[in-house]
N, C-alpha and C positions, 0 to 999 in steps of 0.2 A: 330562772329568767334573770333575776337580779344579778347573779354571779356572771352571766354572759354579758350583761350591760357593763358591769364593773371591769371585767376582763377586756372587753372591746374598747372601752374608754382608756384604760391603762395602756393598751397596745397603741392606740392612736396618739396619745400624749407622748409615749416614748418614741414613736416614729417622728413626731414633730420636733422633739429635742434632738434626735439624731440628724434630722434634716437641717435644723438650724446650726448644728455643729459642723456640717459639711461645708468645706471651703472651696467647692468646685465651681461656684458661680463667680463671675468676674465682670467688670465693666471698666470702660476707659474712654479717653478722648485722644484724638490725634490731630496734629497740625502738620501741614506739609505744602508741597508744591506740585501742581499738575501741569503736564505738558501735552497739548493737543497737537497732533501731527500737522493739522491744517491751519493752525493759528500761531503767529509769532509770539515768543515769550512764554513765560511760566505764570501760572495763576495760583493764588493762595487757596489751599483746601483745608477744610475742617470736617472731622467725622466723630460721631459718638458711636460706641459699640457696647454690646453685652454678649456674654457667652457662658457656656457650660462646658467644663472640662470633664469628659468621661473617664479618661485615664491621663497619666502624665504626658502621654504622647498624642492624644487626640481630643479635640474640642470642636464644638459647633458654635458659630458666632454670627450674630445679626448686627448690621450697621446701617446708619443713615448719615448722610452728610452732604456737603457742598464741594464740588470739584473746582469751583471758581466762577467768577463773573467776568465778562469781557465784552468788548465792542467788536463787531465785524460788519463791514459794509454799512456803517451807520446804525446798526441795530444793537440793542442791549440784550445780552444773552446771559442767563443764570442757569447753571447746571447743578443738578442734584443726583445723588446716588443712593439706592437702597440695595442691600446685598445680604445674602445668606451663604456662609462658607463653612467648609470643613477645614480645620487648622491642625496640621501635624507638627509636632515638636520633636527635636532630636537634641538631647543633652550632649554637649561637646566639651564642656569644662565646668568647674564649680560655678553654679549660678548663671551659666551661659547656655542658651538654646538656639539652635537654628530652627527657623519656622518656614513652612510652606503652606500655601492655601490654594484651594480651588472651590469655586462656588457659582451661584447664580446671581446675576447682577441686573438691575434695572436702572437705566439712566433716563433722566427727564431734563429737557431744556425748555425754559420759559423765555420767549422772545418778545421784545416790544420795539416797535418802529413807528415813528410819526403818530403816536397816540393809539396805535393798533397793537393788540397782543395776540399771541398764539403759543402753542407748545407742541412738542414732539417727544416721543420716547423710543427707546430701543432697549432690548434686553439680550443677554448672552452670558458667556462664561467669563468669570473673573478668576485670575490667578495671581500669585505673588510669592515673593521670597523675602526673608529678613532674618533678624537676630533679636533675641530678647535677653535682658540682663535683670536678674532678681536682686533687688536691694535688700528686701526682707521677705519673709514668707508671704506677705500680703501686698507688697508693692514691687512692681517691675517696670522696666522701660523697654520699648521696642523701637527699632529702626527697620522700616519695611518698604520695599518697592512693590507696587501692584500695577496690574494692567487691567483696568475695569472695562475697556473697550479696545477694539482692534487698532484704534488711532489715538489712544490716550494712555499715558504713563503717569503714575503718581509716586512720589517719594514722601514718606511721612515719619514723624517721630511721635510716639504715643507713651502715655503713662497708663498703667493697668493696675486696678485695685481688686484683690480677691476678697470675698466676704462669704 
């Protein structure tokens, strides 16, 4: 019985060491510009994200951020986005990848007007295209266009850290 406990403990510890050495997890931040088809002008967007890279070509990524705040017809509107995406990468040159994403997206708009508040939400398909450049094994930058809703486009630059 003691041998089984020692063997099990050794196996668990070695799995933890191997897991800690795995650099498939990553996280990052993005800043960009959102354009809503029904609103004049662009709005500043910010997003935080985290992901897991299964292979060099495929990852899953979760994100949360703001697509911007604006006024429309006297009301203040603040938009937020939560998404879960599959991200595909294609290496095209040394340290350069093209990326494509498709996923599920939930948008939420908080509205305030004359002291009253309300909110609405919508969900649907998110997709995007972009490019990534690796500065080091653990640090890269992205430039990406995404379409989080049928009437919204976002262009953002991100820094990504693998750990």
